[in-house]
C-alpha positions in Angstrom: 2.5 12.8 56.5 5.5 11.4 54.7 8.7 10.4 55.6 11.7 12.5 54.4 14.6 10.0 53.7 18.1 12.1 54.0 20.7 10.4 52.0 24.6 11.6 51.8 26.7 11.4 49.0 30.2 9.7 49.4 31.6 11.3 45.9 30.9 14.5 44.3 29.4 12.5 41.2 26.5 11.3 43.1 25.7 14.6 44.4 25.8 16.2 40.9 23.8 13.6 39.2 20.9 14.2 41.8 21.1 17.8 41.2 20.5 17.1 37.6 17.5 14.8 38.3 16.0 17.2 41.0 16.6 20.3 38.6 14.4 18.3 35.7 11.9 17.7 38.2 11.6 21.3 39.6 11.9 23.1 36.5 9.2 20.8 35.1 7.0 21.8 37.9 7.7 25.6 37.7 6.6 25.2 34.0 3.5 23.4 35.0 2.8 26.4 37.7 3.2 28.9 34.8 6.5 30.6 36.2 8.9 32.7 34.0 12.5 32.5 33.8 15.1 35.0 32.2 18.9 35.7 32.3 18.4 38.4 35.1 16.3 35.9 37.2 18.8 33.2 36.5 21.6 35.2 37.7 20.2 36.6 40.5 18.8 33.8 42.3 21.9 31.9 41.5 24.2 34.4 43.3 21.8 34.8 46.1 21.5 31.3 46.8 25.4 30.9 47.2 25.7 34.2 49.3 22.6 33.2 51.4 24.0 29.8 52.0 27.7 30.5 52.4 27.7 33.9 54.4 24.3 33.8 55.8 23.8 30.4 56.8 28.0 30.0 57.8 28.7 27.7 55.1 32.2 29.2 55.3 32.8 27.3 58.6 32.9 24.3 57.0 35.9 25.4 55.1 36.5 23.8 51.6 33.6 21.5 51.9 31.1 24.2 52.9 32.1 26.3 49.5 31.8 23.1 47.6 28.4 22.5 48.9 27.0 26.0 48.6 28.7 26.2 45.3 26.7 22.9 44.0 23.6 24.4 45.7 23.8 27.5 43.8 24.5 25.4 40.4 21.3 23.5 41.1 19.5 26.7 41.2 21.1 27.8 38.1 20.0 24.6 36.1 16.5 25.0 37.4 15.9 28.4 36.2 18.1 27.9 32.9 16.0 24.5 31.9 12.5 26.2 32.5 14.1 29.1 30.1 15.2 26.6 27.7 11.3 25.3 27.8 9.8 28.5 27.8 12.0 29.3 24.8 10.8 26.1 23.0 7.3 26.7 23.4 7.8 30.5 22.2 9.2 29.1 19.3 6.6 26.2 18.9 3.7 28.8 19.2 5.3 31.5 16.8 5.3 29.0 14.4 1.8 28.2 14.5 0.5 31.7 13.4 -2.2 32.0 15.9 -4.5 29.4 13.7 -3.4 26.4 16.0 -3.2 27.1 19.8 -0.8 24.9 21.8 -2.0 24.4 25.6 0.6 24.4 28.3 -0.5 20.8 29.1 -0.3 19.4 25.4 3.2 21.1 25.2 4.4 19.5 28.2 3.3 16.2 27.3 5.2 16.8 24.0 8.1 17.8 25.8 9.0 14.5 27.3 11.9 14.2 24.8 13.0 17.3 26.3 13.1 16.5 29.8 14.5 12.9 29.4 17.8 14.7 27.2 17.9 18.0 29.4 21.0 19.6 29.8 23.8 18.5 32.2 
């Protein structure tokens, strides 16, 4: 249906910047799907991502470059679920302040969280 354009990175900073942009998009998508996050999930998914890419997908055959690519991929997974955890924590805080008399729906909270997504953690 759509074209998939793949661009290489010339510097690690370009790759990190893209990871940050994509982790924002992924975390927002997970939030809209009402997915949950916690520290066990964050650590487990991050470690699994690195092990899968470095060992099972043979990233170690690319030497130090393969190590860094696998590390950055695991870091992207960490950021995705950490940002989701942050937004879920903020939602819980807002709802606890409302004292159940005023309900905040997920779409309303997502619309109000534009500031969060534009100033996300690096």
